[in-house]
C-alpha positions in Angstrom: -5.9 8.5 -16.5 -7.6 10.1 -13.8 -10.2 7.6 -13.6 -7.7 4.6 -13.7 -6.1 6.2 -10.6 -9.2 6.6 -8.2 -10.5 3.1 -9.1 -7.1 1.8 -8.1 -7.3 4.0 -5.3 -10.3 2.2 -4.3 -8.6 -1.3 -4.9 -6.2 -0.3 -3.0 -8.8 0.5 0.4 -9.9 -2.8 0.1 -6.5 -4.7 0.2 -5.1 -2.4 2.9 -8.0 -3.5 5.1 -7.8 -6.7 4.4 -4.7 -6.9 5.3 -5.3 -5.4 8.4 -7.0 -8.0 9.9 -4.2 -10.3 8.1 -1.4 -8.8 9.7 -2.9 -8.6 13.3 -3.5 -12.5 13.1 0.3 -12.7 12.2 1.3 -9.9 15.4 -1.0 -12.3 17.9 1.1 -15.1 16.7 4.0 -13.6 17.1 2.9 -11.9 20.6 1.6 -15.0 22.1 4.9 -16.9 23.0 8.4 -17.5 22.3 7.6 -20.5 20.0 4.5 -18.1 18.5 7.3 -15.7 17.3 9.6 -18.4 15.8 6.5 -19.8 13.8 5.3 -16.1 12.7 9.4 -15.9 12.0 9.3 -18.7 9.9 6.4 -17.8 8.0 7.7 -13.9 7.1 10.7 -15.7 5.7 9.2 -17.6 3.0 9.7 -15.4 -0.5 5.7 -15.8 -1.1 4.6 -14.0 2.5 7.3 -11.0 1.2 6.1 -10.4 -1.8 2.4 -10.1 -0.5 3.8 -8.0 2.4 5.5 -6.0 -0.2 2.3 -5.7 -2.3 0.7 -4.9 1.0 2.9 -2.3 1.5 2.6 -0.8 -2.2 -1.2 -0.8 -1.5 -1.0 1.0 1.3 1.8 3.7 0.0 -1.0 3.7 -3.2 -3.8 4.4 -1.0 -2.1 7.5 1.0 -0.5 9.3 -2.1 -3.8 9.2 -4.0 -5.9 9.8 -1.2 -3.2 13.0 -0.9 -4.3 13.9 -4.6 -8.1 13.3 -3.7 -8.0 15.9 -1.1 -6.2 18.6 -3.0 -8.7 18.0 -5.5 -11.4 18.3 -3.2 -9.9 21.7 -2.3 -10.3 22.7 -5.5 -7.0 21.5 -6.8 -5.7 19.2 -10.0 -9.4 20.0 -11.6 -8.6 20.8 -15.1 -8.2 17.6 -17.3 -4.6 18.4 -17.8 -3.6 19.0 -14.7 -5.2 15.9 -13.3 -3.7 13.8 -15.6 -0.3 15.4 -14.5 -1.4 15.0 -11.3 -1.8 11.6 -11.4 1.2 10.3 -13.7 3.4 12.1 -10.4 1.3 9.9 -8.1 2.1 6.5 -9.5 5.5 8.0 -9.8 6.0 8.6 -6.2 4.4 5.5 -5.6 6.6 3.8 -7.3 9.7 5.1 -6.1 7.6 4.6 -2.5 7.1 1.0 -3.4 10.9 0.4 -4.3 11.7 1.3 -0.9 9.0 -1.0 0.2 10.9 -3.7 -1.6 14.2 -2.9 0.0 12.1 -2.9 3.3 10.8 -6.3 3.3 13.8 -7.9 1.4 
């Protein structure tokens, strides 16, 4: 369980890194002109893009929550197998709630 949480943490970091470029492009389009803003708004209104935005927010939340868990482990907490598994499960639960929140923001 702890290894899976760690691997997904790395993947979520890559997703977050790549998504910054996409979101900056979208921001640039929206700020270029009133027509650009309307174009960006049209892009974001599609179901697929909203789904991708939800995924990006979920990856960001996962990366933050599990990153805090990793920092706590670096300070000596949750290093035993039982507490490590418990902290991974708690992290997954927190991310699930935040993911639902992100879905509410996007839709």
